[in-house]
N, C-alpha and C positions, 0 to 999 in steps of 0.2 A: 316573385312577389314585388321586388324593387322596381321591376319594369312597370308593373301594373300601377304602382303608387305614382311613379313619375308620369305615365300617361294620364292618369286621372287628374293630376295637378295642372298638367298642360291643357287638357280639355276645359277645366274650369276657367283658366286664365287666357285662353286662346282669344285673340283678336279676329273674330270671324269676318269682319268687314275688310280688314287688311289681307286676310287669307284669300277672300274672293278677288280682291283687287290684283293680288299677284297671280292668281290663277288666271284671270283675264288677260294679263300681260303675257303669260306663258302660252296660252291658247292662241293668242294673236301671232306671236312669234313662230310657233310650231304648226299652226293650222289645224290643230286638234280641237276637238269638241270640248267645251268648258266643262261639262259634267264629267266627261272622261278625266280631265285633268284634275279635278276636285277629288274624284274617287282615287286616282293614283296618288295624290298627295296624301290623302287620309291613309292609304294602304302603307305608304313609305312611313308615315308617322307611327303606325302601329307595329310595323315589322322592323324597321330600322332606327326608330326614334329619331327621325329626321323632321324638323319643323319645316313650315313652308318656306322660310328663308333658305334653309339647306336644300330644299327641293330646287329652288330658283338658282341659287348661287353655284351649286354643284352640277346643275343641269342634269338632274336625275331623270328628266323626260328623255334623255338620250342614252341611258344607261340600262343595261340588262340586270338580271338578278344577281349574277355573280359579282359584277362590277359594283353595284350598290352595296353589297355586303362588305366591301373594302373601305367604306368611307367612315371617318370619324365625325359622326354627327353630333348634334348638341346633346342629345340624351346619353350617347355613349361617352362623350367627353365628361359629362356630369359624373358618371361612374368613377373614372379616374381621379376627378377632383374629390369626390367624397371618401374614396379610399385612402388617398395620401394627404388631404388637407383637412385639419381640424378647423371648423368654422369659428370656433371660440377665439382663433387668432388671426382671423381675416383682418381685423381693424388695424394690425400693424402695417398692412399693405395698402388698405383703403384710405387711411389717414396719412396724407403726405408728411405731416410733421413727425408722426410717430416713426414712419419709414426712414426718414433722414437721420433720426436720432439713433435707430437700431443699426443702420448700416453706414453710419458716418465714415468708417475707415475706408469704404469703398467708393465714396462719392468724389474726393479730391476737388472739393469746391467750398468756398465760404457761403453760408446762409445764415439767416436770422428769422426767427418766428416773432411776429408782432403779437403782443398781448394787450395792447392798450395803454400800457404804462411804460414802455421802453423806447420813447421817441429819442432820447439822447443817444442810447445804444445804437439805434437805426441810423442816426446821423453820422456817427463814428464808422459804421459799417459801410456807409456810401463813399466815404473818402477814398479818392483814388480810382473809383469806379465810374465808367461813362454810361454803361448800360447795365440794367438788371432785369432778371426774369422773375415775374411775380405769378404765384399759383394759389388757388383756393385750397382749402384743407382736403377736399375730395373732389372727384370728377374724373371723367374719361374722355378719351378722344381729343384731348387738348382743350376741353370746354373751359372757356372764361380765362384762360391764361393770358397774360399780357407781357410784352417785351417793351420796356420803358427806356428811352434815352433821356438820362437825367437833365441834361442841359436844356431840352425842349419842353420839359414839363412845367406848367404854371400852376401854382397854388401849393397847398400843403400836401406834399406826397405821402407822408405818414398817414394822415387822416383819409386821404383818398383810397389808399390800399386797404386800410383797416375797415373802412365802411363797406368796401366791396367784398370783404372776406378774402382779399388776396394777401393773406397773412404769412405765407411761406416765401420769402424773398431770397433769391440766390444770385450770386454772380454768374454771369452768362458763360456757359460752357464754350470754348473755342475748338471747334473740331479741326482736325489735321487738313492739310491743303488738299489732299486727294479727295476727301469727302466734300470740301468746299467746291471743288471743280465739279463734282457730281451735281450739287444743288447748294448754293450758299446762304439761302434765307432761313433754313431750319437745320436742327441737327438731325442728320440722318442716321438714325440709330440702327444698331444690329439687334434683332430679337433672337435670343437664345433660349430654347425651352429645355429645362433640366428636370430630372426626377432624382431625388435623394432617396435610394432604395432603404428598406428597413435593415439591410445587412450592412449599411454604411457606404455603399458604393454610390458614386454620383455619375449619372450618365446624361449626355446631351441627346435629346430626342430630335430635335430639328434646329435649324437656324435659317433666319430670313433677313434680307436687307429691307429696310423701310426708307422711302425716298419722299421728301417733300415735293410740291409743285404748285403751280399757279401763284407764286409769291407768297404763299402761306408760311406762318412761322411753325407749323407742326408738320410732322411727317406721317401722321396716322392715316391708314388705309380708309377708315371710315370718316376722316376729316380732310379728305381732298388729296391725300398722298397716294403713293403706289407701293407695290410690295413684289419682292422676288426672292425665290429660294437661293441659298448659298450652299455650295458644295462643302459639306462639313470636313472633308479631308484636306482640301486644297484652298478653301477660302475664296474660290472663284465663282462668279454669278456666270451661269450656263443657259439661262432662259431670259426672255424679254420680261420686263416688269409690266403690271397690270393695275389699273385703278378700279375703283367702285363702279365706274360707268362702263367697265370692260374695255376701255382704251388700252392698246397694246403698245408698249415703248421698247424700241431695240436701242434707242439713244435718248437721252433727256431732251425734251422739247425746248427747254429754256437755256440750256447750257451746251447742247450738242456733244456732251460726254457720252460715249458708248456705255451701255448697261451690260449687254452681252460681252463677257470677257472681262469685266471689271473685277479686279482683284481687291478684296476687302483689306485694307491695312491693318497690320497687327491683329489679325483675326484669331490666330492661336492664343494670344494673350487675352483676348476677350473671352474666349472659351474657358481659359483657366480662372479668370475673374468670376465668371458665372458660377463655376464648380465651387469656388471657396464661399461665395454668397449663399449657395444653396444649402450649406451646413450651418448657417447662422441660427435658423429657427427649425427645430426638429419636427414642430407641429405642422408645419407648411412645407411639403416635400415636392409638390409639383408646381413649377413656377415658370413664368415667361419673363425673362429679363430684358430690359431695353437698355443698351449699352452703346455710349457715344465713344468714338475714337478720336483721341487728342494727340498732339505731339508727344505728350508725356507718357501716353498709353491709354488704355481703355478705362472709362469710368462709367459707374452705373447711374442711369437716370431715374429709373423706377423698376419695381417688380410687379408682376401681376399674379395674384394668388389664384385667379381663375383664368388660366391661359385659354385664350379663344381658340377656336378650331376652324374658322372660316378662311383664313388667309393661307392655310398650309396645304390646300388641296384645290386651287383654283384650276378651271379647265385648261388654261394655257400652259400650266405648269406640270401636268400629269402625263404619264406614259401609259398608253393603252387604256386610258380611262380608269386607272387604278388609283384609289385613294391611299391616304396614309395610315389607315388603321393597322394594317399587318406590321408596318414599321414601328408604330407607337407600342403595339402589343410586345414586340421583342424586348422592349425596355421596361414598360409599365407593367406588363402582364396581361393574361387573356381576360377579356371583359367579363365572360360567364364566371370565371373562377373569382374575380373580385367582387362580384354581386353577393357571394355566399356569406 
């Protein structure tokens, strides 16, 4: 019944023009008939709860039935989210101000929230700081964030930030030298996905390194960055990174730092930090944590109450075209049993 409800909602909200656009791109790439691709997309949506982005991103057109069944599609990821996360508490993660207040002990950085009446407090906050990082109350992919060099700004900085809704102002996190060598213009965060089981145990489902590129100040895969899995036992990267354009990187194009073989510094400490944070809110138990590595240790940048599923099973990182669903089900539970 849950599957039928999900599919019905997706059908109503489906952007058919975009679906056809993606189908045409796949048809051109594979030299397969457009109608066949559209039919196959629809079949995958019905059978595997895979959206057309899943179909394209995971290259379902190259997979057989058994391989397709191993993929954590959008619909299947929704099952995990619904089972472990109470949407009434999503606001704590969606609102960056609330998040910072709730997870203050794990941030290890100063911040201030502008309220329209605390300019004096803001000016005190700025003393001794050369650069600040400014965020809106909500948003994804690094949208609208600004990194400001205070000495270079002309005008009333408080009014500028408040009027642009950049009301969460933080001191800049200084990542460790190893991460700087990888890419210095953004904080290259480690994404750690945890599940806080109802029996109290916290498990790490997966870990990935996100890496900035092109001079951008964000490392997000959907914002110009690249991503690569981390071996959860050793903290070592064993695959090349990949970006949204499907460009593959064995070393960083701007720094020449090798990506394959890169050992994530303080990785075990980052894992322990994620496990501690996972226990803070009992109502949100399936979270993707973005963690920065500093000389003083790992610090939490943000948490995602709706952990994505796309970056965890990209073609360049999979073995024998097998997705991550079997691995995720070992920790989170079987999809079918969670639907009951």
